[in-house]
N, C-alpha and C positions, 0 to 999 in steps of 0.2 A: 413334340414330346408326348408321352402317353399319360393317361389319366392316373396311373399308379403313382406317379411322382407328385401329383398335386394333392392327393388325398392323404390326410394324416393316418399314420398306422394305428390300428386299434391294438390295445394290449391283449396279449394271448393269455387266456386263463391257464392256471396250472393244470397239468395233465391229470393228476390224481392227488387229492388232498386226503391224508389219513385223518380219521376222526380220533380224537384223543381217547385213550383207554378209559374205561369206567373206573371209578374210584376203587382203589384196592381195599380189601378188608383191613380194618385197623389193627395194627400191631400183631401180626401173625395169627389172625383169626383162623386161617386154614390149618395152620400147624396145631393150634389149640383144639380144633375140631377133631383132627385125626387122633391126637394123643388122648383127649378126653373120651372119645368114642371107644378106642381100644381098651383103655383102663376101665371104663364102665362095663364093658363086656367081660373082661377077664377077672378083674378084682373089684367089681362094683359094690360089693357088700362093705368094703372099707371106706367108700366115699372119696377115694383119691381123685376121681374124675371131677368131683365138685371143687376140690382145692385147686386143681389146674385152672378151672374157669374163674376162680376168685370167690367162690361161695364158701367162705369159711364156716359159717353157722350151719349150713346144710351138710357140709362134709363132716363136721364134728358130730352132728346128730346121727348120721349114718354110722360113723365109726364107733360112737358110744353105744348105740343100740346093738351093734355086732359084738362088741367086747363085753358089755355089762350083762348081756343075756347068755354069756358063755357059749356063744355061737348059734343059739337058737334063732335069734333075730337075723342072723346072717342069711338065712334062706329068703326072708322077705326083702332085706336090703339088696341081696344078690339079684333078685328078680327086678327090683326097681333099677338097679345099676345096669342090668342087661337091656331093659327097655330103653333107658335113657341113652346108653351107648349106641344102640341101633338107631334111635331117633337122631342123634348127633350126626352119625355117618350118612344118613339118607337125606339130610338137608343140604341144599346148595350152600356154597361158601357165604354168599350174600345173606341168605336167610338165617344161617347159623349165627353170623355176626350180629345181625339185626335182633334176633331173639335172645341169644345167650350172652353176648358180649356187650352190646349197646343197651338193650332194654332190661337186662339182668333177670330173665325168667328162671327162677331157681328149680322148679320141679316140673318134670315132663315138658 
């Protein structure tokens, strides 16, 4: 008889094991990122993008400045909204969730 029959068979390792995917952003972080970014760019002076992210105080400040100054404050709030919208959209999903959803960074 041959030596193959006397030696115990060694287990064959799996051909390819997939690594588990990275943790997904919590509760629609990517969806909030896109929505908040677009709203910040288009109607940032109203602060709606802040409400989307759960920043009620900051959103209310932007809205009140725009309304109570009869629109004069809208230019300043619009620039802030534009900058924030661009910043939201240029961040990676993970960085956006870390900064604006998890750590709650309210301005810029």
